[in-house]
C-alpha positions in Angstrom: 0.0 0.0 0.0 1.3 3.5 -0.8 1.6 6.4 1.6 1.6 8.9 -1.2 -2.1 9.8 -1.1 -3.1 13.2 0.4 -3.6 13.1 4.2 -6.4 14.9 6.0 -5.1 18.3 7.4 -6.4 17.5 10.9 -4.4 14.2 10.9 -1.3 16.1 9.8 -1.7 18.7 12.5 -2.3 16.0 15.1 0.8 14.2 14.2 2.9 17.4 14.3 1.5 18.3 17.7 2.1 14.8 19.2 5.6 14.7 17.7 6.6 18.0 19.3 5.0 17.4 22.6 6.3 13.8 23.0 9.8 14.8 22.0 9.8 17.7 24.4 8.5 15.5 27.2 11.1 12.9 26.6 13.9 15.5 26.7 12.3 17.0 29.8 12.4 13.6 31.5 16.1 13.3 30.8 16.6 16.8 32.3 14.6 16.0 35.4 16.5 12.7 35.8 19.8 14.7 35.7 18.5 17.3 38.2 17.3 14.6 40.7 20.9 13.8 41.5 21.2 17.1 43.4 19.6 16.6 46.8 17.8 19.9 47.4 16.9 20.5 43.7 15.7 16.9 43.4 13.4 17.3 46.4 12.0 20.6 45.1 11.4 19.2 41.6 9.8 15.9 42.9 7.6 17.8 45.4 6.6 20.3 42.7 5.6 17.5 40.3 3.5 15.8 43.0 1.8 19.1 43.8 1.1 19.8 40.1 -0.2 16.2 39.8 -2.6 16.6 42.7 -3.8 19.9 41.2 -4.4 18.2 37.9 -6.3 15.3 39.5 -8.7 17.7 41.1 -9.7 19.4 37.8 -12.9 18.4 36.0 -11.3 18.1 32.6 -10.4 14.5 31.6 -7.2 15.5 29.9 -6.1 17.4 33.0 -6.8 14.4 35.2 -4.6 12.2 32.9 -1.8 14.7 32.9 -2.1 15.1 36.7 -1.8 11.4 37.2 1.3 11.3 35.0 2.9 14.3 36.8 2.1 12.7 40.2 3.7 9.4 39.1 6.8 11.2 37.9 7.0 13.1 41.2 6.6 9.9 43.2 9.3 8.3 41.1 11.5 11.4 41.7 11.0 11.0 45.4 11.8 7.3 45.2 15.1 8.2 43.5 16.5 9.0 46.9 15.9 5.4 48.0 16.3 3.5 44.7 18.6 5.8 42.6 19.6 3.2 39.9 16.2 1.9 39.3 14.6 5.3 39.0 17.4 6.6 36.7 16.8 3.6 34.5 13.0 4.2 34.4 13.4 7.9 33.7 16.0 7.2 31.0 13.9 4.6 29.2 10.7 6.6 29.5 12.5 9.6 28.0 13.9 7.4 25.2 10.4 5.9 24.4 8.8 9.4 24.3 11.6 10.8 22.1 11.2 7.8 19.7 7.4 8.2 19.6 7.9 11.9 19.0 10.3 11.4 16.1 8.0 8.8 14.6 5.1 11.3 14.6 7.3 14.1 13.2 8.4 11.8 10.3 4.7 11.0 9.7 3.9 14.7 9.9 6.6 15.5 7.3 5.3 12.8 5.0 1.8 14.2 5.4 2.8 17.7 4.6 4.7 16.4 1.5 1.7 14.4 0.4 -0.6 17.5 0.6 1.7 19.7 -1.6 
């Protein structure tokens, strides 16, 4: 099957948005993972992520609740990094890698969609 047929504009925009957001989130996880190795900064970041997660969970919007759950999980993992540093570093690193890979995949599909529309 060929991928050269024109793609719906909404699909192209969605792929581009997902690509940028997922890639940025993956890089963000790598940065947070690096900052968690500093004791005070790590506690502040992890606590802030938990607080933002709780705020998101209390919102009425379904997307905000999902984002809040993810932020709270990342904050809890950040707090766990003081007890299980190697495991949490591995999890943050692999999660960042998966998000960057997903983002790049979507950005490639976005570029193909833009090309097929021209």
